[in-house]
MDTraj code that builds the backbone (N, CA, C; nanometers):
import mdtraj as md
import numpy as np

residues = "UNK UNK UNK UNK UNK UNK UNK UNK UNK UNK UNK UNK UNK UNK UNK UNK UNK UNK UNK UNK UNK UNK UNK UNK UNK UNK UNK UNK UNK UNK UNK UNK UNK UNK UNK UNK UNK UNK UNK UNK UNK UNK UNK UNK UNK UNK UNK UNK UNK UNK UNK UNK UNK UNK UNK UNK UNK UNK UNK UNK UNK UNK UNK UNK UNK UNK UNK UNK UNK UNK UNK UNK UNK UNK UNK UNK UNK UNK UNK UNK UNK UNK UNK UNK UNK UNK UNK UNK UNK UNK UNK UNK UNK UNK UNK UNK UNK UNK UNK UNK UNK UNK UNK UNK UNK UNK UNK UNK UNK UNK UNK UNK UNK".split()
xyz = np.array([
    [3.1224, 0.8582, -2.4157],
    [3.1723, 0.7397, -2.4790],
    [3.1769, 0.7663, -2.6295],
    [3.2858, 0.7316, -2.6944],
    [3.2983, 0.7489, -2.8384],
    [3.3197, 0.6144, -2.9033],
    [3.2770, 0.6035, -3.0264],
    [3.2896, 0.4779, -3.1002],
    [3.4307, 0.4673, -3.1541],
    [3.4931, 0.3504, -3.1374],
    [3.6308, 0.3311, -3.1806],
    [3.6438, 0.2419, -3.3015],
    [3.5410, 0.1928, -3.3560],
    [3.5466, 0.1050, -3.4723],
    [3.4454, -0.0066, -3.4568],
    [3.4355, -0.0918, -3.5571],
    [3.3360, -0.1990, -3.5501],
    [3.3609, -0.2914, -3.4315],
    [3.2604, -0.3078, -3.3502],
    [3.2699, -0.4023, -3.2403],
    [3.3457, -0.3521, -3.1195],
    [3.3877, -0.2264, -3.1167],
    [3.4594, -0.1743, -2.9998],
    [3.4031, -0.0398, -2.9602],
    [3.4357, 0.0013, -2.8428],
    [3.4014, 0.1355, -2.8001],
    [3.5185, 0.1888, -2.7187],
    [3.5303, 0.3189, -2.7109],
    [3.6391, 0.3817, -2.6373],
    [3.5791, 0.4524, -2.5171],
    [3.6270, 0.4155, -2.3996],
    [3.5813, 0.4833, -2.2791],
    [3.6480, 0.6187, -2.2703],
    [3.5999, 0.7014, -2.1826],
    [3.6574, 0.8346, -2.1684],
    [3.8055, 0.8300, -2.1355],
    [3.8502, 0.7254, -2.0700],
    [3.9911, 0.7141, -2.0351],
    [4.0760, 0.6647, -2.1520],
    [4.0135, 0.6335, -2.2634],
    [4.0854, 0.5884, -2.3815],
    [4.1116, 0.4394, -2.3851],
    [4.0530, 0.3635, -2.2938],
    [4.0730, 0.2192, -2.2909],
    [3.9760, 0.1549, -2.3878],
    [4.0302, 0.0702, -2.4765],
    [3.9444, -0.0004, -2.5715],
    [3.9025, -0.1344, -2.5132],
    [3.7865, -0.1772, -2.5504],
    [3.7379, -0.3070, -2.5055],
    [3.6274, -0.3544, -2.5964],
    [3.5790, -0.4743, -2.5740],
    [3.4697, -0.5255, -2.6582],
    [3.3435, -0.4452, -2.6343],
    [3.2601, -0.4412, -2.7363],
    [3.1325, -0.3705, -2.7231],
    [3.0503, -0.4355, -2.6134],
    [2.9874, -0.3546, -2.5315],
    [2.9028, -0.4142, -2.4278],
    [2.7831, -0.4830, -2.4907],
    [2.7511, -0.6006, -2.4411],
    [2.6332, -0.6718, -2.4904],
    [2.5308, -0.6755, -2.3790],
    [2.4065, -0.6518, -2.4124],
    [2.3048, -0.6532, -2.3074],
    [2.2863, -0.7933, -2.2532],
    [2.2663, -0.8036, -2.1242],
    [2.2387, -0.9340, -2.0651],
    [2.0958, -0.9735, -2.0997],
    [2.0609, -1.0955, -2.0710],
    [1.9247, -1.1433, -2.0995],
    [1.8196, -1.0591, -2.0302],
    [1.8547, -1.0017, -1.9140],
    [1.7582, -0.9205, -1.8411],
    [1.7169, -0.7959, -1.9181],
    [1.8042, -0.7470, -2.0064],
    [1.7757, -0.6227, -2.0750],
    [1.7285, -0.6416, -2.2187],
    [1.7204, -0.7638, -2.2656],
    [1.6680, -0.7878, -2.3999],
    [1.5177, -0.7823, -2.3958],
    [1.4599, -0.7286, -2.5028],
    [1.3140, -0.7211, -2.5085],
    [1.2585, -0.8599, -2.5344],
    [1.1529, -0.8928, -2.4639],
    [1.0923, -1.0251, -2.4734],
    [0.9500, -1.0126, -2.5222],
    [0.8901, -1.1256, -2.5524],
    [0.7517, -1.1287, -2.5983],
    [0.6666, -1.2057, -2.4988],
    [0.5453, -1.1568, -2.4787],
    [0.4509, -1.2275, -2.3933],
    [0.3842, -1.3364, -2.4754],
    [0.2992, -1.4141, -2.4100],
    [0.2304, -1.5231, -2.4792],
    [0.1462, -1.4739, -2.5963],
    [0.0929, -1.3525, -2.5865],
    [0.0107, -1.3008, -2.6955],
    [0.0938, -1.2224, -2.7991],
    [0.2271, -1.2308, -2.7911],
    [0.3130, -1.1733, -2.8941],
    [0.3553, -1.0296, -2.8719],
    [0.3094, -0.9647, -2.7635],
    [0.3497, -0.8263, -2.7393],
    [0.4937, -0.8225, -2.6911],
    [0.5662, -0.7191, -2.7341],
    [0.7033, -0.7004, -2.6882],
    [0.6997, -0.6228, -2.5572],
    [0.7770, -0.6686, -2.4609],
    [0.7819, -0.6030, -2.3311],
    [0.9266, -0.5797, -2.2907],
    [0.9453, -0.4909, -2.1962],
    [1.0786, -0.4515, -2.1518],
    [1.1410, -0.5515, -2.0559],
    [1.2486, -0.5084, -1.9904],
    [1.3276, -0.5960, -1.9046],
    [1.2461, -0.6626, -1.7953],
    [1.2595, -0.7935, -1.7885],
    [1.1997, -0.8683, -1.6803],
    [1.0485, -0.8767, -1.6801],
    [0.9819, -0.8224, -1.7801],
    [0.8366, -0.8185, -1.7772],
    [0.7715, -0.9402, -1.8414],
    [0.8484, -1.0238, -1.9093],
    [0.7892, -1.1370, -1.9793],
    [0.7234, -1.2361, -1.8834],
    [0.7687, -1.2402, -1.7591],
    [0.7121, -1.3348, -1.6642],
    [0.5833, -1.2833, -1.6006],
    [0.5490, -1.1580, -1.6232],
    [0.4297, -1.1020, -1.5614],
    [0.3042, -1.1559, -1.6270],
    [0.2097, -1.1935, -1.5464],
    [0.0822, -1.2413, -1.5978],
    [-0.0229, -1.1348, -1.5709],
    [-0.1336, -1.1475, -1.6405],
    [-0.2438, -1.0540, -1.6132],
    [-0.2973, -1.0812, -1.4735],
    [-0.3366, -0.9744, -1.4081],
    [-0.3888, -0.9828, -1.2716],
    [-0.5300, -0.9269, -1.2708],
    [-0.6153, -0.9902, -1.1958],
    [-0.7548, -0.9468, -1.1877],
    [-0.7727, -0.8547, -1.0678],
    [-0.8404, -0.7426, -1.0901],
    [-0.8638, -0.6444, -0.9849],
    [-1.0117, -0.6132, -0.9717],
    [-1.0487, -0.5718, -0.8519],
    [-1.1826, -0.5239, -0.8232],
    [-1.1702, -0.3779, -0.7800],
    [-1.2487, -0.2921, -0.8426],
    [-1.2534, -0.1506, -0.8062],
    [-1.3957, -0.1203, -0.7617],
    [-1.4089, -0.0643, -0.6423],
    [-1.5414, -0.0253, -0.5933],
    [-1.5467, 0.1266, -0.5884],
    [-1.6502, 0.1802, -0.6543],
    [-1.6688, 0.3248, -0.6639],
    [-1.7961, 0.3651, -0.5907],
    [-1.7955, 0.4846, -0.5357],
    [-1.9148, 0.5348, -0.4663],
    [-2.0167, 0.5814, -0.5703],
    [-2.1421, 0.5435, -0.5496],
    [-2.2510, 0.5845, -0.6373],
    [-2.2777, 0.4853, -0.7486],
    [-2.3856, 0.5098, -0.8168],
    [-2.4255, 0.4250, -0.9295],
    [-2.3807, 0.4907, -1.0589],
    [-2.3158, 0.4140, -1.1455],
    [-2.2667, 0.4667, -1.2724],
    [-2.3683, 0.4424, -1.3825],
    [-2.3749, 0.5349, -1.4755],
    [-2.4584, 0.5162, -1.5929],
    [-2.3908, 0.4192, -1.6896],
    [-2.4632, 0.3757, -1.7927],
    [-2.4090, 0.2778, -1.8874],
    [-2.2809, 0.3246, -1.9577],
    [-2.2710, 0.4530, -1.9888],
    [-2.1509, 0.5037, -2.0573],
    [-2.0289, 0.4987, -1.9661],
    [-2.0461, 0.5357, -1.8396],
    [-1.9334, 0.5332, -1.7469],
    [-1.8939, 0.3915, -1.7076],
    [-1.9886, 0.2990, -1.7088],
    [-1.9561, 0.1601, -1.6759],
    [-1.8559, 0.1015, -1.7749],
    [-1.8592, 0.1471, -1.8980],
    [-1.7679, 0.0959, -2.0008],
    [-1.6499, 0.1889, -2.0270],
    [-1.6422, 0.2999, -1.9553],
    [-1.5374, 0.3991, -1.9807],
    [-1.4015, 0.3585, -1.9236],
    [-1.3998, 0.2697, -1.8266],
    [-1.2743, 0.2253, -1.7669],
    [-1.2294, 0.1021, -1.8458],
    [-1.1297, 0.1204, -1.9294],
    [-1.0861, 0.0149, -2.0212],
    [-1.0409, -0.1105, -1.9465],
    [-1.0939, -0.2248, -1.9902],
    [-1.0567, -0.3524, -1.9312],
    [-1.1420, -0.3937, -1.8128],
    [-1.2303, -0.3056, -1.7690],
    [-1.3139, -0.3348, -1.6526],
    [-1.4603, -0.3362, -1.6939],
    [-1.5386, -0.4186, -1.6248],
    [-1.6826, -0.4208, -1.6483],
    [-1.7547, -0.4163, -1.5141],
    [-1.8706, -0.3555, -1.5150],
    [-1.9518, -0.3471, -1.3931],
    [-2.0178, -0.4820, -1.3712],
    [-1.9915, -0.5417, -1.2567],
    [-2.0510, -0.6718, -1.2271],
    [-2.1639, -0.6602, -1.1263],
    [-2.1683, -0.5521, -1.0515],
    [-2.2817, -0.5285, -0.9628],
    [-2.2890, -0.3802, -0.9308],
    [-2.4099, -0.3383, -0.9016],
    [-2.4304, -0.1979, -0.8729],
    [-2.5464, -0.1842, -0.7760],
    [-2.5293, -0.0975, -0.6802],
    [-2.6378, -0.0652, -0.5891],
    [-2.6524, 0.0858, -0.5899],
    [-2.7408, 0.1366, -0.5102],
    [-2.7595, 0.2815, -0.5034],
    [-2.6361, 0.3494, -0.4447],
    [-2.5601, 0.2753, -0.3643],
    [-2.4461, 0.3337, -0.2953],
    [-2.3123, 0.3105, -0.3637],
    [-2.2930, 0.1950, -0.4262],
    [-2.1623, 0.1631, -0.4859],
    [-2.1774, 0.0901, -0.6191],
    [-2.0702, 0.0961, -0.6970],
    [-2.0594, 0.0187, -0.8209],
    [-1.9315, -0.0626, -0.8127],
    [-1.9413, -0.1907, -0.8440],
    [-1.8270, -0.2819, -0.8385],
    [-1.7823, -0.3122, -0.9812],
    [-1.6562, -0.2771, -1.0122],
    [-1.5971, -0.3068, -1.1421],
    [-1.4920, -0.4152, -1.1246],
    [-1.4870, -0.5087, -1.2186],
    [-1.3874, -0.6154, -1.2157],
    [-1.3226, -0.6220, -1.3532],
    [-1.1897, -0.6386, -1.3540],
    [-1.1212, -0.6479, -1.4820],
    [-0.9799, -0.7002, -1.4688],
    [-0.9227, -0.7328, -1.5843],
    [-0.7859, -0.7843, -1.5923],
    [-0.6911, -0.6711, -1.6271],
    [-0.5760, -0.6701, -1.5607],
    [-0.4746, -0.5676, -1.5814],
    [-0.3434, -0.6369, -1.6171],
    [-0.2750, -0.5875, -1.7192],
    [-0.1506, -0.6507, -1.7631],
    [-0.0293, -0.6068, -1.6832],
    [-0.0293, -0.4836, -1.6329],
    [0.0846, -0.4342, -1.5561],
    [0.0428, -0.3141, -1.4727],
    [0.1358, -0.2619, -1.3962],
    [0.1059, -0.1496, -1.3080],
    [0.0660, -0.0245, -1.3857],
    [0.1242, -0.0049, -1.5021],
    [0.0894, 0.1123, -1.5829],
    [-0.0575, 0.1068, -1.6251],
    [-0.1057, -0.0110, -1.6612],
    [-0.2468, -0.0258, -1.6996],
    [-0.3382, -0.0009, -1.5798],
    [-0.2973, -0.0477, -1.4627],
    [-0.3770, -0.0241, -1.3424],
    [-0.3807, 0.1252, -1.3096],
    [-0.2671, 0.1914, -1.3189],
    [-0.2628, 0.3350, -1.2932],
    [-0.3459, 0.4123, -1.3956],
    [-0.3475, 0.3645, -1.5202],
    [-0.4306, 0.4276, -1.6230],
    [-0.5782, 0.4162, -1.5896],
    [-0.6201, 0.2990, -1.5416],
    [-0.7604, 0.2800, -1.5029],
    [-0.7967, 0.3714, -1.3858],
    [-0.7068, 0.3813, -1.2896],
    [-0.7334, 0.4689, -1.1749],
    [-0.7331, 0.6161, -1.2158],
    [-0.6525, 0.6508, -1.3139],
    [-0.6517, 0.7885, -1.3654],
    [-0.7864, 0.8202, -1.4304],
    [-0.8436, 0.7220, -1.5018],
    [-0.9755, 0.7427, -1.5631],
    [-1.0814, 0.7657, -1.4558],
    [-1.0732, 0.6894, -1.3467],
    [-1.1661, 0.7084, -1.2347],
    [-1.1559, 0.8521, -1.1852],
    [-1.0343, 0.8992, -1.1674],
    [-1.0111, 1.0356, -1.1204],
    [-1.0575, 1.1390, -1.2228],
    [-1.0283, 1.1153, -1.3512],
    [-1.0676, 1.2092, -1.4567],
    [-1.2182, 1.2296, -1.4632],
    [-1.2938, 1.1245, -1.4350],
    [-1.4397, 1.1345, -1.4380],
    [-1.4962, 1.1878, -1.3067],
    [-1.4093, 1.2155, -1.2103],
    [-1.4546, 1.2698, -1.0826],
    [-1.5260, 1.1674, -0.9964],
    [-1.4940, 1.0396, -1.0175],
    [-1.5587, 0.9338, -0.9403],
    [-1.4837, 0.9122, -0.8099],
    [-1.5561, 0.8756, -0.7054],
    [-1.4941, 0.8539, -0.5751],
    [-1.4577, 0.7067, -0.5595],
    [-1.3306, 0.6808, -0.5384],
    [-1.2805, 0.5450, -0.5194],
    [-1.3032, 0.5027, -0.3751],
    [-1.3728, 0.3906, -0.3567],
    [-1.3973, 0.3371, -0.2233],
    [-1.2876, 0.2383, -0.1881],
    [-1.2585, 0.1454, -0.2798],
    [-1.1523, 0.0477, -0.2548],
    [-1.1056, -0.0149, -0.3854],
    [-0.9867, -0.0712, -0.3782],
    [-0.9318, -0.1482, -0.4888],
    [-0.8583, -0.2650, -0.4275],
    [-0.8739, -0.3822, -0.4886],
    [-0.8014, -0.4992, -0.4371],
    [-0.7736, -0.5961, -0.5500],
    [-0.6676, -0.6696, -0.5310],
    [-0.6318, -0.7758, -0.6250],
    [-0.7158, -0.8982, -0.5920],
    [-0.7751, -0.9568, -0.6936],
    [-0.8548, -1.0775, -0.6727],
    [-0.7659, -1.1978, -0.6963],
    [-0.7610, -1.2863, -0.5997],
    [-0.6802, -1.4072, -0.6134],
    [-0.7713, -1.5239, -0.6451],
    [-0.7184, -1.6178, -0.7191],
    [-0.7956, -1.7370, -0.7539],
    [-0.8156, -1.8216, -0.6297],
    [-0.9341, -1.8746, -0.6112],
    [-0.9627, -1.9591, -0.4939],
    [-0.9579, -2.1041, -0.5311],
])
top = md.Topology()
chain = top.add_chain()
for i, resn in enumerate(residues, 1):
    res = top.add_residue(resn, chain, resSeq=i)
    for name in ("N", "CA", "C"):
        top.add_atom(name, md.element.get_by_symbol(name[0]), res)
traj = md.Trajectory(xyz[None], top)
């Protein structure tokens, strides 16, 4: 595609037309806390998740998973609960679990009762 002048573009076939304008779906939006997000993401709300790991974590590892806090721990498992803004943040938290060599027992979305 080549530019044909202000407000126009030239397609490969040489047909001129108005410049394409992004639809509302493709405009960047802001969340309630002012962050800019991509297409269609403005309606996403934070979601609460529970991650259960095998074994007892030390104090440093309990705080190493960003956005999550240890709410209970036994000799066999540690339960982390936290808020996640999107799938990328959830995948980042799970990557941290993997990076530390921790064994994931389960993960679930917590719904409000």
